[in-house]
C-alpha positions as CSV (number, residue, x, y, z in Angstrom):
1,M,72.5,140.3,89.6
2,H,70.0,140.4,86.6
3,Q,68.9,143.9,87.7
4,R,65.4,144.2,86.4
5,K,64.5,147.8,85.8
6,D,61.0,147.1,84.4
7,E,59.1,144.4,86.2
8,A,56.5,144.4,83.3
9,A,59.2,143.1,80.9
10,P,59.6,139.4,81.6
11,L,62.7,137.2,81.1
12,I,63.3,133.9,79.4
13,F,65.9,132.1,81.6
14,L,68.1,129.9,79.5
15,A,69.9,127.5,81.9
16,N,72.5,126.6,79.3
17,F,75.0,124.8,81.4
18,A,75.6,122.8,78.2
19,S,77.7,125.5,76.5
20,P,81.2,125.5,75.0
21,V,82.1,128.5,77.1
22,A,83.1,126.9,80.4
23,V,84.1,123.3,79.3
24,G,84.1,121.4,76.1
25,L,80.8,119.9,75.1
26,H,82.4,116.4,75.2
27,D,82.7,116.6,79.0
28,E,79.2,115.1,79.4
29,N,79.5,114.0,83.0
30,I,80.4,117.4,84.4
31,L,77.8,119.1,82.2
32,R,75.2,116.7,83.5
33,A,76.2,117.4,87.1
34,W,76.1,121.2,86.6
35,S,72.8,121.0,84.7
36,A,71.1,119.3,87.7
37,Q,71.3,122.7,89.4
38,A,69.2,124.5,86.7
39,P,65.9,124.6,88.7
40,R,67.6,127.0,91.1
41,E,66.8,129.7,88.6
42,L,63.2,129.6,89.9
43,W,64.5,131.7,92.8
44,L,65.0,134.6,90.4
45,M,61.7,134.4,88.5
46,S,58.7,136.7,88.5
47,P,55.2,136.2,87.1
48,G,55.3,135.8,83.4
49,D,58.9,134.6,83.3
50,I,59.9,131.4,81.4
51,L,62.5,128.9,82.5
52,L,64.2,126.7,79.9
53,T,65.8,123.9,81.9
54,P,67.7,120.7,81.1
55,A,66.7,119.3,84.5
56,P,63.0,119.0,85.6
57,A,61.7,121.1,88.4
58,S,59.4,119.1,90.6
59,D,56.0,120.4,91.6
60,E,57.2,120.2,95.2
61,F,60.2,122.5,94.6
62,R,58.1,124.9,92.5
63,A,55.6,125.2,95.3
64,Y,58.5,125.8,97.8
65,T,60.1,128.6,95.8
66,A,56.7,130.2,94.9
67,G,55.6,130.2,98.5
68,L,58.7,132.1,99.7
69,L,58.6,134.5,96.8
70,G,54.9,135.2,97.4
71,M,53.5,134.2,94.1
72,D,51.5,131.3,92.6
73,A,53.6,128.4,91.3
74,D,51.8,128.5,87.9
75,A,52.7,132.2,87.5
76,V,55.9,131.2,85.8
77,T,56.3,128.7,82.9
78,V,58.9,125.9,83.2
79,V,59.9,124.2,79.9
80,D,62.0,121.0,80.0
81,V,64.6,120.9,77.3
82,P,66.0,117.4,77.0
83,P,69.8,117.7,76.6
84,E,71.5,116.4,73.5
85,A,75.1,115.1,73.7
86,G,77.5,117.5,72.1
87,I,74.9,120.1,71.4
88,P,74.8,123.5,73.2
89,M,71.4,124.0,75.0
90,G,70.6,127.1,73.0
91,E,70.6,124.9,69.9
92,A,68.6,122.2,71.6
93,V,65.8,124.7,72.1
94,M,65.6,125.1,68.3
95,R,63.0,122.3,67.9
96,P,59.6,123.2,66.6
97,A,57.8,121.7,69.6
98,L,59.8,124.0,71.9
99,L,60.3,127.0,69.6
100,E,56.6,127.6,68.6
101,P,55.3,128.1,72.2
102,L,58.2,130.5,72.9
103,R,57.4,132.5,69.7
104,S,53.7,132.6,70.8
105,A,54.7,133.9,74.3
106,V,56.9,136.6,72.8
107,R,54.1,137.7,70.4
108,H,51.6,138.0,73.2
109,H,53.9,139.8,75.6
110,P,56.4,142.1,73.8
111,G,59.4,143.0,75.8
112,Y,60.7,139.5,76.7
113,R,64.5,139.3,77.0
114,L,66.7,136.2,77.1
115,L,69.0,135.6,80.1
116,P,71.4,132.8,79.4
117,T,73.7,131.3,82.1
118,A,76.5,131.7,79.6
119,L,76.6,134.0,76.6
120,D,77.4,131.9,73.5
121,E,76.7,131.7,69.8
122,A,73.7,129.4,70.3
123,S,72.0,131.6,72.9
124,V,72.4,134.7,70.6
125,A,71.0,132.7,67.7
126,L,68.0,131.7,69.8
127,A,67.4,135.3,70.8
128,R,67.5,136.3,67.2
129,E,65.2,133.5,66.2
130,L,62.7,134.7,68.9
131,G,63.2,138.4,68.1
132,V,64.3,139.3,71.6
133,A,67.4,141.0,73.1
134,V,69.9,139.2,75.3
135,H,69.8,140.7,78.8
136,P,71.4,143.1,79.7
137,F,72.2,144.2,76.1
138,P,70.1,146.8,74.3
139,P,67.7,145.6,71.6
140,D,70.0,146.7,68.7
141,A,73.2,145.2,70.2
142,D,76.0,143.8,68.1
143,Y,77.1,140.8,70.1
144,S,80.2,140.0,68.1
145,G,82.7,141.6,70.4
146,A,81.1,140.3,73.5
147,L,81.0,136.7,72.1
148,A,84.7,136.9,71.2
149,A,85.5,138.2,74.7
150,V,83.5,135.5,76.4
151,D,85.1,132.7,74.3
152,A,88.6,134.0,74.9
153,L,88.5,135.0,78.5
154,N,87.0,131.8,79.8
155,T,90.3,130.2,79.0
156,K,93.2,130.2,81.3
157,S,95.8,131.1,78.7
158,E,94.0,134.2,77.3
159,F,93.3,135.4,80.8
160,R,97.0,135.1,81.7
161,A,97.9,137.2,78.6
162,V,95.3,139.9,79.4
163,A,96.1,140.0,83.2
164,T,99.8,140.4,82.5
165,Q,99.0,143.2,80.1
166,L,96.9,144.9,82.8
167,G,99.6,144.6,85.4
168,M,98.1,141.9,87.7
169,R,100.2,139.5,89.8
170,L,100.1,136.0,88.5
171,P,101.7,132.6,89.3
172,A,104.6,131.8,87.0
173,G,103.2,129.7,84.2
174,C,103.1,128.6,80.6
175,T,100.7,127.3,78.0
176,C,101.3,124.1,76.0
177,G,99.7,121.3,74.1
178,S,99.1,117.8,75.5
179,S,102.4,116.4,74.1
180,L,104.5,119.0,75.9
181,M,102.4,119.3,79.1
182,P,104.0,116.4,81.1
183,R,107.5,117.8,80.6
184,A,106.4,121.3,81.5
185,A,104.6,120.0,84.7
186,D,107.7,118.1,85.7
187,E,110.0,121.1,85.1
188,F,107.7,123.4,87.1
189,A,107.3,120.9,89.9
190,R,111.1,120.6,90.2
191,S,111.6,124.4,90.0
192,F,108.9,125.3,92.5
193,G,108.4,122.1,94.5
194,R,104.9,121.7,93.2
195,A,103.0,122.5,90.0
196,V,99.4,123.1,89.1
197,V,98.1,121.7,85.8
198,K,94.8,123.0,84.3
199,P,92.9,122.3,81.1
200,D,92.9,125.6,79.3
201,R,89.1,125.7,79.2
202,S,87.6,124.5,82.5
203,A,85.6,125.7,85.4
204,G,85.1,125.1,89.1
205,G,88.5,123.3,89.3
206,H,87.3,120.6,86.9
207,G,90.3,118.7,85.5
208,L,92.8,120.5,87.7
209,R,95.8,118.4,88.9
210,F,98.7,118.9,91.4
211,V,102.1,117.6,90.6
212,D,104.8,117.3,93.2
213,K,108.5,117.2,92.4
214,D,108.9,113.5,93.2
215,D,105.8,112.4,91.3
216,P,106.1,110.3,88.1
217,V,105.7,112.2,84.9
218,L,102.1,112.7,83.9
219,D,100.7,110.4,81.2
220,V,98.3,112.5,79.2
221,P,96.6,111.1,76.0
222,A,97.5,113.0,72.8
223,G,94.9,115.3,71.4
224,T,93.3,116.3,74.7
225,G,93.7,120.0,74.0
226,Q,95.7,122.9,75.4
227,W,96.9,123.1,79.0
228,V,98.2,125.8,81.4
229,V,101.0,124.8,83.8
230,E,101.7,127.1,86.8
231,E,103.8,127.2,89.9
232,Y,101.9,126.2,93.0
233,V,101.6,129.3,95.2
234,P,101.4,128.6,98.9
235,H,98.3,130.4,100.1
236,K,95.9,131.1,103.1
237,E,92.7,131.2,101.1
238,S,91.2,130.8,97.6
239,I,89.1,134.0,97.0
240,S,86.8,135.4,94.4
241,A,85.1,138.6,93.5
242,Q,81.8,138.7,91.6
243,C,81.4,141.8,89.4
244,V,79.1,143.1,86.7
245,C,79.7,145.2,83.6
246,G,76.8,147.6,83.4
247,P,76.0,150.5,81.0
248,T,77.9,152.9,83.2
249,G,80.9,150.7,83.8
250,P,82.0,147.8,86.0
251,R,81.3,147.4,89.7
252,T,82.1,144.8,92.3
253,V,79.0,143.1,93.8
254,F,80.6,141.0,96.5
255,T,83.9,139.3,97.5
256,G,84.3,136.1,99.4
257,R,86.3,132.9,100.2
258,M,85.9,129.8,98.1
259,T,86.0,126.4,99.7
260,V,87.8,123.8,97.6
261,S,88.5,120.1,97.7
262,R,91.4,118.8,95.7
263,G,91.2,122.1,93.7
264,E,87.5,121.8,92.9
265,F,85.0,124.4,94.0
266,T,82.7,123.2,96.8
267,G,81.3,126.3,98.4
268,Y,81.6,130.0,99.2
269,R,81.4,132.3,102.2
270,A,81.1,136.1,102.2
271,P,82.1,138.7,103.1
272,L,85.8,138.3,102.6
273,T,87.7,138.6,105.9
274,G,91.2,138.0,107.1
275,I,92.7,140.2,104.4
276,S,94.4,143.6,104.7
277,G,92.6,146.7,103.4
278,A,95.4,147.4,101.0
279,A,95.3,143.8,99.5
280,L,91.5,143.9,99.2
281,A,91.6,147.4,97.5
282,Q,94.2,146.1,95.1
283,F,92.1,143.0,94.2
284,E,89.0,145.1,93.7
285,E,90.9,147.6,91.5
286,W,92.2,144.7,89.4
287,C,88.6,143.5,89.1
288,L,87.4,146.9,87.9
289,T,90.4,147.2,85.5
290,F,89.5,143.9,84.0
291,G,85.8,144.9,83.8
292,R,86.8,148.1,81.9
293,H,88.8,145.8,79.5
294,L,85.7,143.7,79.0
295,A,83.5,146.7,78.4
296,G,85.9,148.0,75.8
297,L,85.4,144.7,74.0
298,G,81.6,145.1,74.0
299,Y,80.7,142.9,76.9
300,L,77.9,143.5,79.4
301,G,76.9,141.3,82.2
302,P,78.4,139.3,85.1
303,Y,82.0,138.2,85.5
304,S,84.4,137.1,88.3
305,L,88.0,136.9,89.1
306,D,89.5,134.1,91.2
307,A,92.7,134.6,93.2
308,L,94.9,133.3,96.0
309,L,95.6,135.2,99.2
310,T,99.2,134.2,99.6
311,E,100.9,133.4,102.9
312,A,102.6,136.8,102.7
313,G,99.1,138.5,102.5
314,D,99.4,139.4,98.8
315,I,96.9,138.7,96.0
316,C,97.8,136.5,93.1
317,V,95.1,136.2,90.4
318,T,94.5,132.9,88.7
319,E,91.5,133.0,86.3
320,S,88.5,134.9,85.0
321,N,84.9,133.6,84.6
322,V,83.0,135.8,82.1
323,R,79.5,134.4,82.7
324,R,77.1,133.7,85.5
325,T,78.9,131.6,88.0
326,A,78.0,129.2,90.9
327,T,77.6,132.2,93.2
328,T,75.6,134.5,91.0
329,T,72.1,132.9,91.4
330,P,72.4,132.1,95.1
331,H,73.5,135.7,95.9
332,A,70.7,137.1,93.8
333,A,68.2,134.8,95.5
334,I,69.1,135.7,99.0
335,S,69.2,139.4,98.1
336,R,65.6,139.0,96.8
337,L,64.4,137.1,99.7
338,A,66.0,139.5,102.2
339,S,64.4,142.4,100.5
340,T,60.9,140.9,101.0
341,L,61.5,141.3,104.8
342,R,63.4,144.6,104.4
343,I,66.5,143.1,106.0
344,H,70.2,143.4,105.1
345,P,72.1,140.3,105.9
346,S,75.8,140.9,106.1
347,A,77.0,137.2,106.0
348,W,76.1,134.4,103.7
349,A,77.4,131.0,102.6
350,L,76.8,128.6,99.8
351,G,77.4,124.8,100.0
352,S,76.2,121.3,99.5
353,G,76.3,118.0,101.2
354,R,75.0,114.5,101.1
355,S,72.6,113.3,103.7
356,A,72.7,110.0,105.6
357,A,68.9,110.1,105.7
358,N,66.8,109.4,102.6
359,L,64.7,112.6,102.8
360,T,62.1,114.1,100.4
361,L,62.1,117.9,100.0
362,S,59.1,118.3,102.3
363,E,60.8,116.1,105.0
364,A,64.0,118.1,104.8
365,L,62.0,121.4,105.1
366,E,60.2,120.0,108.1
367,R,63.4,119.1,109.8
368,L,64.8,122.6,109.1
369,S,61.6,124.2,110.5
370,R,61.7,122.1,113.7
371,A,65.3,123.3,114.2
372,D,64.1,126.9,113.6
373,I,66.6,127.5,110.9
374,A,64.4,127.4,107.8
375,F,64.1,130.8,106.1
376,P,62.5,132.9,107.4
377,T,63.3,132.4,111.1
378,G,62.2,134.9,113.7
379,R,65.4,136.8,113.1
380,G,64.7,137.1,109.4
381,D,67.6,134.8,108.4
382,G,67.9,131.1,107.7
383,V,68.6,128.3,105.3
384,V,67.2,128.1,101.8
385,L,67.4,124.9,99.7
386,L,68.5,125.9,96.3
387,T,67.2,123.0,94.3
388,G,64.8,120.1,94.8
389,H,66.0,116.6,95.5
390,E,65.1,114.1,92.9
391,S,67.6,111.3,93.9
392,P,69.2,110.2,97.1
393,A,72.5,110.2,95.2
394,E,72.2,114.0,94.7
395,P,73.7,116.4,97.3
396,W,71.5,118.9,99.0
397,R,72.4,122.4,97.7
398,Y,71.8,125.3,100.0
399,V,72.5,128.9,100.8
400,L,72.2,130.5,104.2
401,F,72.4,134.0,105.4
402,A,72.5,135.9,108.7
403,A,73.3,139.2,110.3
404,D,76.8,138.2,111.4
405,A,79.4,135.4,111.0
406,G,78.6,133.9,114.4
407,R,74.9,133.4,113.6
408,L,76.0,132.0,110.2
409,D,78.1,129.4,111.9
410,G,75.1,128.4,114.0
411,L,72.9,128.0,111.0
412,Q,75.5,125.8,109.3
413,E,75.8,123.6,112.4
414,G,72.0,123.3,112.7
415,L,71.7,122.5,109.0
416,T,74.4,119.8,109.2
417,T,72.7,118.2,112.2
418,A,69.1,118.5,110.9
419,L,69.8,116.9,107.5
420,A,72.6,114.6,108.7
421,L,74.9,116.0,106.1
422,S,78.4,114.9,105.4
């Protein structure tokens, strides 16, 4: 997904989960949970790259990733950036103790580019401070249009406005402040049987609520920001398409089915099946139309559209994510690992689960190896653990890939058994 064209030009990965793009910086609990996944960026790194991470990467995990990628663990540099409450991570890097070594690296190896998880004002300011371009923008880029697009189109309300303009099918809905939201939710629930209430700026289903027609009116504290209230659309699947805006225009990278629990994202499975060719073609065309809109605003890089596959088999879009998402790095990781064996897996899945056993990373890998499901198996497929495991309270995060859906199911069953996942 980060599409290196010149392997001699290294990247500075800025794992800025702490960014005002996806959620407000006051949502410290969710930012902390997301930031724990930052070491997964190691799966994308090449010799000379630098990772700026809010969560430490253990030596054990670094050795694991480097071994599968075929390089020395010390071939990349990992810099811990302690998070600061209410401060975007790009700004937290602006400390002399962190900034000076980065400046030195850039001086000694011209051509570095900054790859943030989310494009925001702080990441652009950091790139300018270091004198590097933000990947995939050209060195002389004017980021103003892209920054405005990212800020606007990671909100539910602005996406609804643009999607309507572009002719997409959307749930009936409205935007309102916190004082009017309870009444709007009650009215939508009574009109449609059920309503969906979303913070205007949120991701992964964080903060989403369902309201039934007989529920008591929601009690929402004043001053909690803007909300979007929509009809609940009965559906078969929650789906998503990951795309990228490149110099020659947008393209769809993959489509798949999201797994959700109480509206929150918990996993992903691709390719997308159980959908008519006409509906999939319409969804992909909407994705490209949206990408052309982004490109016209000056944006380059990854984006995704989320949607519902209705019970009638139609597509109803719900939101856009103009940034790297939960699926971006895992897909890029398995694509890279598969390429080392010159294989082309057609099915893959992303998920997480907590183990009933208190395992270290090496113990977990040993169990996967004994079950013959650790990548690479004799078939060239298998399970990859996306992050280390620093605490028993943390879930195991993984991605698995195979030649077909049946083998993928077998890998999932083997993983669940081997690690005693729930």
